[in-house]
C-alpha positions in Angstrom: 2.3 18.1 16.9 3.8 20.6 14.3 1.6 20.7 11.1 3.2 19.2 8.1 2.2 19.3 4.4 1.7 15.6 4.3 -1.0 15.6 7.1 -3.3 17.5 4.9 -2.4 15.6 1.6 -3.8 12.6 -0.2 -1.2 10.3 -1.8 -1.8 8.2 -4.9 0.0 4.9 -5.5 1.3 4.2 -9.0 2.4 0.8 -9.8 4.5 1.7 -12.9 4.4 -1.6 -14.8 0.6 -1.4 -14.9 -0.2 2.3 -15.2 0.4 3.5 -18.8 2.6 2.1 -21.5 4.0 4.8 -23.8 6.1 2.7 -26.3 3.9 -0.4 -27.1 6.1 -3.0 -25.3 3.3 -4.0 -23.0 5.0 -2.5 -19.8 4.0 0.8 -18.2 6.8 3.3 -18.1 7.9 6.7 -16.8 6.8 8.5 -19.9 3.5 6.9 -19.6 3.0 8.3 -16.0 4.1 11.7 -17.3 1.4 11.6 -20.0 -1.3 11.0 -17.2 -0.2 13.7 -14.8 -3.1 15.9 -16.0 -5.6 13.2 -14.9 -4.0 13.0 -11.4 -4.0 16.8 -11.0 -7.7 16.7 -11.9 -8.3 14.1 -9.2 -6.6 16.5 -6.7 -3.9 14.3 -5.2 -0.7 15.9 -3.7 1.9 13.2 -4.2 2.6 10.1 -6.1 4.0 7.1 -4.3 5.9 5.3 -7.1 6.5 1.6 -6.8 10.2 0.8 -7.4 11.5 1.9 -10.8 15.2 1.2 -10.2 17.4 -1.2 -12.1 16.2 -4.7 -11.5 16.1 -8.2 -13.0 12.5 -8.2 -11.9 12.3 -11.5 -9.9 9.8 -9.7 -7.6 8.5 -7.0 -9.9 11.2 -4.4 -9.0 11.4 -5.1 -5.3 14.7 -6.7 -6.2 17.1 -3.9 -6.9 20.3 -4.3 -8.7 21.2 -0.5 -8.7 19.5 1.9 -6.6 21.0 4.9 -8.7 19.7 3.7 -12.1 16.4 3.1 -13.7 14.9 -0.2 -15.1 15.3 -0.2 -18.8 11.6 -1.2 -19.3 10.6 2.1 -17.4 12.9 4.5 -19.2 16.0 6.4 -18.3 17.2 8.7 -15.4 16.4 11.7 -17.8 12.7 10.4 -17.9 12.9 10.2 -14.1 14.1 13.7 -13.7 11.4 14.8 -16.2 8.8 13.2 -14.1 9.9 14.9 -11.0 10.0 18.2 -12.7 6.7 17.9 -14.5 5.0 16.7 -11.4 6.4 19.7 -9.4 4.9 22.0 -11.9 1.6 20.6 -11.0 2.2 20.8 -7.3 2.6 17.0 -7.1 5.4 15.4 -5.1 7.1 12.2 -6.1 7.5 9.6 -3.3 10.1 6.9 -4.0 9.8 3.3 -2.9 12.9 2.4 -0.9 13.7 -1.3 -0.6 16.3 -1.4 2.2 15.9 -4.8 3.8 17.4 -6.6 0.7 19.0 -6.1 -2.7 18.9 -8.2 -5.9 21.4 -11.0 -6.1 22.6 -9.2 -9.3 23.5 -6.0 -7.3 27.2 -5.2 -7.5 27.5 -5.6 -3.7 26.3 -9.1 -3.8 28.3 -10.1 -6.8 31.3 -9.1 -5.0 30.3 -10.7 -1.7 30.0 -14.1 -3.6 33.6 -13.9 -4.6 34.8 -15.1 -1.2 34.7 -14.8 2.6 37.6 -12.3 2.5 35.9 -10.0 -0.1 35.3 -6.4 1.2 31.6 -6.7 0.5 31.0 -10.1 2.1 29.8 -8.6 5.2 27.2 -6.3 3.4 25.0 -9.5 3.5 24.2 -12.1 6.2 26.2 -15.4 5.9 26.4 -18.5 8.2 28.0 -21.9 8.2 25.8 -25.1 7.9 24.7 -26.7 11.1 25.1 -30.5 11.0 25.3 -30.2 7.4 21.9 -28.5 7.1 20.5 -24.9 7.1 21.5 -22.8 10.0 18.0 -22.7 11.5 14.3 -23.0 10.6 13.7 -19.4 9.5 11.1 -19.3 6.7 10.9 -17.1 3.7 7.8 -15.1 3.1 7.7 -16.6 -0.3 7.7 -20.2 0.9 10.6 -22.6 2.0 13.7 -21.9 3.9 15.1 -18.4 4.3 18.6 -19.7 3.9 20.1 -20.5 0.4 23.4 -22.5 0.0 26.3 -21.0 -1.9 28.3 -23.9 -3.3 31.6 -22.0 -3.8 31.9 -20.9 -0.1 30.2 -23.7 1.6 28.0 -21.2 3.5 24.3 -20.1 3.5 23.1 -16.6 2.8 19.8 -15.2 4.3 16.9 -14.3 2.1 13.6 -13.4 3.8 11.9 -13.2 0.5 13.0 -14.8 -2.9 16.5 -16.4 -3.0 17.3 -13.8 -5.5 16.7 -11.2 -2.8 19.6 -11.6 -0.3 19.1 -9.7 2.9 21.4 -6.8 3.7 23.5 -6.8 7.0 22.4 -3.7 8.7 24.7 -4.4 11.6 27.7 -3.4 9.3 28.2 0.4 9.4 29.3 0.5 5.9 25.9 -0.8 4.7 24.2 2.0 6.6 26.5 4.7 5.2 26.1 3.3 1.7 22.2 3.5 2.1 22.3 6.9 3.5 24.4 8.2 0.6 22.0 6.6 -1.8 18.9 8.3 0.0 20.6 11.7 -0.3 21.2 11.1 -4.1 17.3 10.9 -4.5 16.8 13.8 -2.1 19.1 15.9 -4.1 17.0 15.2 -7.2 14.0 16.8 -5.5 11.7 13.9 -4.5 9.1 14.6 -1.9 9.7 11.5 0.4 10.0 7.8 0.7 7.8 4.7 1.3 10.1 2.2 3.1 9.3 -1.4 2.1 9.3 -4.0 5.0 11.3 -1.6 7.0 10.5 -3.5 10.3 12.9 -6.2 9.2 16.1 -4.3 9.0 16.9 -4.9 12.6 16.5 -8.7 12.2 18.6 -11.1 14.4 18.4 -14.2 12.4 20.3 -16.4 14.9 17.5 -15.6 17.5 15.0 -16.0 14.8 14.0 -12.4 15.3 12.6 -10.9 12.0 10.5 -7.9 12.9 11.1 -5.2 15.4 14.7 -6.2 16.4 16.4 -4.4 19.2 18.4 -2.0 17.0 15.6 -1.2 14.4 14.7 2.3 16.0 18.4 3.2 16.4 19.0 2.5 12.6 16.0 4.5 11.7 16.8 7.5 13.9 20.3 7.6 12.4 18.9 7.4 8.9 16.5 10.2 9.6 19.3 12.4 11.0 21.6 11.6 8.0 19.1 12.1 5.2 15.3 12.9 5.1 15.2 14.5 8.6 17.1 17.5 7.1 14.2 18.3 4.8 10.5 18.6 4.8 9.9 15.1 3.5 7.3 12.5 4.2 8.3 9.0 5.1 5.9 6.0 5.5 7.1 2.6 6.8 5.6 -0.8 5.8 5.3 -2.5 9.1 3.2 -5.7 8.9 3.5 -6.4 12.6 2.9 -2.9 14.2 0.7 -2.3 17.1 -0.4 1.2 18.0 2.4 1.3 20.7 4.9 0.2 18.1 3.7 2.8 15.7 4.3 5.5 18.1 8.0 4.5 18.3 8.3 5.0 14.5 6.1 8.2 14.2 6.2 10.2 17.3 7.6 13.6 16.0 9.9 13.9 19.1 11.8 10.6 18.0 12.9 11.8 14.7 12.3 8.5 12.7 9.4 8.4 10.2 6.3 10.5 9.5 3.9 7.4 9.7 3.6 3.7 9.1 1.4 1.3 7.2 -0.2 -0.9 9.6 -2.0 -4.0 8.4 -4.1 -5.1 11.3 -7.5 -4.2 9.6 -6.4 -5.9 6.2 -5.7 -9.3 8.1 -9.2 -9.5 9.5 -10.4 -12.0 6.8 -7.7 -14.6 7.4 -8.2 -17.4 9.8 -6.3 -16.7 13.2 -2.9 -18.0 13.4 -2.8 -19.0 9.8 -1.6 -17.7 6.4 -3.4 -14.9 4.4 -4.6 -17.7 2.0 -6.7 -19.3 4.8 -10.0 -17.3 4.4 -12.7 -16.4 6.8 -15.6 -13.8 6.4 -15.0 -10.3 7.5 -16.8 -9.4 10.7 -17.7 -5.6 10.5 -17.6 -5.5 14.3 -13.8 -6.4 14.1 -13.2 -3.8 11.4 -14.9 -1.0 13.7 -12.8 -2.2 16.5 -9.5 -2.2 14.8 -9.8 1.0 12.7 -11.3 2.8 15.8 -8.3 1.6 18.0 -6.0 3.1 15.5 -7.8 6.4 15.3 -7.8 6.8 19.0 -4.6 5.4 20.1 -2.0 7.3 18.4 -3.2 10.7 19.8 -0.5 13.3 19.1 2.4 10.7 19.4 1.9 9.3 15.9 0.1 9.7 12.6 -2.2 7.3 10.7 -2.0 6.3 7.2 -5.3 5.4 5.7 -5.7 2.8 3.0 -7.8 0.0 1.5 -5.7 -1.1 -1.4 -2.1 -1.3 -2.5 0.0 -3.4 -5.0 0.0 -6.3 -2.4 -3.5 -6.6 -1.5 -6.8 -7.3 -3.4 -9.2 -4.7 -4.5 -11.5 -3.6 -1.6 -14.7 -3.4 -3.8 -14.3 -7.0 -4.6 -12.9 -8.1 -1.2 -15.4 -6.5 1.2 -17.7 -4.8 -1.1 -20.1 -6.0 -3.9 -18.3 -5.8 -7.2 -21.4 -6.7 -9.3 -24.7 -4.9 -9.0 -23.6 -2.7 -6.0 -20.0 -2.0 -7.3 -20.6 1.7 -7.4 -22.4 2.1 -4.1 -19.9 -0.1 -2.3 -16.8 1.5 -3.9 -18.2 5.0 -2.7 -19.1 3.7 0.8 -15.6 2.4 1.4 -14.1 5.8 0.1 -16.4 7.9 2.4 -15.7 5.6 5.4 -12.0 5.9 5.1 -11.2 9.5 3.7 -13.1 11.2 6.6 -11.0 9.7 9.3 -7.9 11.2 10.8 -4.7 10.3 8.9 -3.1 10.6 5.4 -5.3 8.7 2.9 -3.6 6.7 0.1 -5.6 5.8 -3.2 -4.2 2.8 -5.2 -4.4 3.2 -9.0 -7.7 2.3 -10.3 -9.4 2.4 -6.9 -10.9 5.8 -7.8 -12.9 4.3 -10.7 -14.0 1.1 -8.9 -11.6 -1.4 -10.5 -12.2 -5.0 -9.4 -10.3 -8.3 -8.7 -9.6 -10.3 -11.9 -10.3 -14.0 -11.2 -8.2 -16.7 -12.9 -9.1 -20.4 -13.5 -5.6 -21.9 -13.7 -2.2 -21.3 -12.1 -0.9 -20.7 -15.7 -2.7 -17.3 -15.6 -0.9 -16.3 -12.5 2.3 -14.0 -12.6 2.8 -13.2 -8.9 5.9 -15.2 -7.5 4.1 -15.4 -4.0 1.1 -17.0 -5.2 2.9 -19.4 -7.6 5.2 -20.6 -4.9 2.2 -21.1 -2.6 0.3 -23.0 -5.2 3.0 -25.7 -5.6 3.6 -25.8 -1.8 -0.1 -26.5 -1.2 -0.4 -29.0 -3.9 2.3 -31.0 -2.3 0.6 -30.6 1.0 -2.7 -32.2 -0.5 -4.8 -29.1 -1.2 -7.0 -29.3 -4.2 -6.2 -27.1 -7.2 -9.7 -25.6 -6.9 -9.3 -24.5 -3.3 -5.9 -23.0 -4.0 -7.3 -21.0 -7.0 -10.1 -19.8 -4.8 -7.6 -18.5 -2.3 -5.6 -16.8 -5.1 -8.6 -15.1 -6.5 -9.5 -13.9 -3.2 -6.0 -12.6 -1.9 -3.5 -12.9 -4.9 -1.5 -9.8 -5.6 -2.1 -9.9 -9.4 -5.6 -8.7 -8.5 -4.2 -5.3 -7.8 -1.7 -5.4 -10.7 -3.9 -5.8 -13.8 -3.4 -2.8 -16.0 -5.1 0.4 -15.4 -8.3 0.8 -17.4 -8.2 4.0 -19.3 -10.9 3.7 -22.0 -12.7 0.9 -23.9 -10.2 0.7 -26.7 -8.0 -2.6 -27.0 -6.3 -3.4 -23.7 -8.3 -0.6 -21.9 -5.9 2.0 -23.4 -3.1 0.7 -21.4 -0.9 -0.4 -24.3 -0.8 -0.9 -28.1 1.2 -4.0 -27.5 0.6 -7.3 -25.6 0.2 -6.3 -21.9 2.7 -7.9 -19.5 -0.3 -9.0 -17.3 -3.9 -9.7 -18.6 -6.2 -6.7 -18.6 -9.4 -7.3 -16.6 -12.1 -8.0 -19.2 -14.6 -5.6 -17.6 -12.4 -2.6 -18.9 -15.1 -1.8 -21.5 -17.5 -0.9 -18.8 -15.1 0.2 -16.1 -12.6 2.8 -17.3 -11.4 6.4 -16.7 -13.0 7.8 -19.9 -16.5 6.6 -18.7 -15.8 7.8 -15.2 -14.9 11.3 -16.3 -18.0 11.6 -18.5 -20.4 10.5 -15.6 -20.8 13.3 -12.9 -22.2 10.6 -10.5 -19.2 8.3 -10.9 -16.9 6.9 -8.2 -14.1 9.2 -9.6 -16.0 12.3 -8.5 -16.7 10.9 -4.9 -12.9 10.6 -4.5 -12.3 14.0 -6.1 -14.8 15.6 -3.7 -13.4 13.7 -0.6 -9.9 15.1 -1.5 -11.4 18.7 -1.9 -13.3 18.3 1.4 -10.1 17.3 3.2 -8.4 20.5 2.1 -11.2 22.8 3.0 -12.1 21.4 6.3 -9.6 21.2 9.1 -12.0 19.0 11.1 -11.1 16.1 8.6 -7.4 16.6 9.4 -7.2 17.5 12.9 -10.6 16.5 14.6 -11.0 13.9 17.3 -12.7 10.6 16.4 -15.5 8.8 18.3 -17.1 5.6 17.2 -20.9 5.2 17.8 -21.6 1.9 19.4 -25.3 1.8 19.5 -25.8 0.7 16.0 -26.3 -2.4 13.9 -23.3 -4.5 13.6 -23.1 -3.9 9.9 -23.4 0.0 10.3 -20.1 1.9 10.7 -20.9 5.3 12.3 -18.5 7.8 13.8 -18.2 11.4 14.7 -15.4 14.0 14.3 -15.1 16.9 16.6 -12.9 20.1 16.1 -13.2 23.5 17.6 -16.9 23.4 18.2 -17.8 21.7 15.0 -19.1 18.2 14.8 -19.4 15.9 11.7 -21.3 12.5 11.6 -20.4 9.8 9.1 -22.6 6.8 8.6 -21.9 3.8 6.4 -23.9 0.6 5.9 -21.3 -2.0 5.1 -23.6 -4.7 4.0 -25.7 -5.6 1.0 -28.9 -5.6 3.1 -31.0 -2.8 4.5 -30.1 -1.6 8.0 -31.8 0.8 10.4 -29.9 3.7 12.0 -31.2 6.1 14.7 -30.3 9.7 13.9 -30.5 11.5 17.2 -29.2 14.9 16.2 -30.3 17.6 13.7 -28.5 17.7 10.4 -27.2 21.1 9.4 -25.8 20.1 6.0 -25.0 16.9 4.0 -21.4 17.2 2.9 -21.2 14.0 0.8 -23.5 10.9 0.2 -23.7 8.0 -2.3 -27.4 8.1 -2.6 -28.1 11.3 -4.5 -30.7 13.9 -3.1 -31.7 11.6 -0.1 -32.6 13.7 2.9 -31.6 12.8 6.4 -33.8 13.9 9.4 -34.0 13.2 13.0 -35.3 9.8 13.8 -35.1 6.2 12.4 -33.5 6.0 8.9 -33.5 2.9 6.7 -30.1 2.7 5.1 -30.1 1.0 1.7 -27.3 -1.6 0.9 -23.9 0.2 1.1 -25.5 3.5 1.7 -23.2 6.2 3.1 -23.3 9.9 4.0 -21.6 12.5 6.1 -23.3 15.4 7.7 -22.4 18.5 9.6 -24.5 18.4 12.8 -26.2 21.4 14.2 -24.8 22.9 17.3 
């Protein structure tokens, strides 16, 4: 595998609506991000993955794009975007754009034209079907509840939408669609971006008549052609969002010989606390043994035929410290433990905004407090199905997407320093005690653990390139593994529980490289690990 810049990098996801508001309208914007670049440079990250900032009516917070080559008014202008790319570049930070290629907004010019009639030149940019026996073409479901088919009264046909009915799916079988997409990607490459995150990219090969959504037969052909026509011509990073990927499927995307993507986001570990065969809202406790099995499988299986992305959080999933840690009395310890566990694995780590200061989920008591379209639709669907409001709200508090989207907590001033106006989404009330200003002032904060982990990755090739091996003779709640590279060996030990656990240290420690229990010494023999205790050590040869 040829070495690439993104293999040694750490990427930071910014959700623009919630990062920093510069003009007091309650919505984060591009100038707000520019104003915080020094903070991100201090953290040490190499690239910013920017959730969509394109022109959008905002039915799904920007993942419904009405113009790929313009900027949403709330976020600023194209001049602001150019300034962000340039100012970030001056700090050696690349900008990774979020590409939504499976669907557009129903307010995109293509769809406005397509709706004008069956003979319109843009009609075939989308997926249309006649009714079957006066009903929907088939029983394909939308991710956001209900049928994936929406009736168009004027043409007496249905169009496909695997998400909101305001997000019609593009018809990738049409070569004109592919050419238009390639042209748009090159528009952004010419602006100097460092790569792309590709939203639900495993859906673009869909075959709706066969009810095939993910991993359709032409998916990899489309990706290879896109690579050759666009980002494959430069040194760019590409990461595909692939909810259904196995390691074998991931190799198809990310094997360098295939010229498709750099890596994928796989979600197998993130689905371990949902009941088998049910929806994400159907909760079950996490078994640490399952987490060890799944993460270790991905560490080992890809070999040199693929590359891992490493993440706990993003804009679609709840905060890890609340989800699987202890966000009360052990918030700092558990946040550091999850960071140490993940960042010393093989792959490219992603940090989601606020993760580096231990931001937590923000529980609600009523559906009136919920902004997220997915959660709102699910609430009404489950009320009709006979669920109680209390159990639905419990699911939303555990898994709802608003948990990750509450505004960034910068300081203890009003609204956490996010805005001088009324924030678009409620700020977590704990911003007075959990914020960037306090984190920077405390040398023992979660922030400095993340900063150190980033610095370690850049200083030690073993983290980037070393082989991984899970230690199996441990307590179920102890996640321990070794990394091996060119005669060097590291040991990583994490207690993922809020109870003491014992661990047998069978080798001599040469040096502790990072730990979340300051100044504790580790010697050969039986160790009692405190709740959420974590350390990494270089082992003597």
